[in-house]
N, C-alpha and C positions, 0 to 999 in steps of 0.2 A: 285895825288902827294903822294909819299910814305914818311913815317916818318923815321928820322934817329934813331939810337939806343939811342942817348942822349935824343931825344924828347920822345921816348917811355918810357925811364926810368923816365923822369920828370912826364909824365902822370901817370905812374904806382905808383909813390911815392905819388900821390894825392889821391889814392884809399884808402878806409877804410882797416884796418889791415886784416880782414878776406878775402877780395877780393884780396889783395896783396899775401896772403898765397896761395890762390887758383891759382893765376897767376903763382907764383913761382913753384908750384907743377906741373902745366901743362907744363911749359917750361922745367923743369927738366925731366919730363916724355918723352918729345919729343927728348931728347938726348939719352935715354936708348933704348936698344933692346926691342922688344916686350916681354911682360911677358908670361910665360907659363900659361896654365889654372890654375895650382895649385897656382902659384904666384899671379895671378889675384884674385883668391878666397880669399887668405890671405889679399891682398891689399884692397879688398872690405870690409872685416871684419874690418880691421884697420880703414878705412875711416868711416864706420858706427859707430864704437865705439868712434872715435874722435868727430864726429858730436853729438853723444849722450852726451858727456862731455861738448862740447861747448854750446849746447842748454840747459843744466841743467837737461836733462831727467834722467841722472844718475849722481851720485856723486863719485868722485875718492876716493881711499883709499891710505893713505900714505904708502910708501914702508916699512918703519920701522914696521908699523902695520902688513903688509902682511908677512914680514919675521919673526916677533915674533910669529904670528899664525902658520906658517909653522914649526918653531922650536918646539913649544909646541906639535904639532901633531906628530912630529918625536921623541919627548922625549929628545930633546937636551937642 
């Protein structure tokens, strides 16, 4: 017996946030054209970096801090 879209949505909403995020990503990816090798390489890097942030392996830096450092280096 197959599930309706409403049943799938109800089941998906019961998942933990990270699993819902993964599910949404996979569904969105299924709608897109296949990635070029270059796009896939960038997507892999982005996913790896996102996972490093989620896991706490690395700590993010506030945008204001990054821009201030760039302005200092450029002498602005």
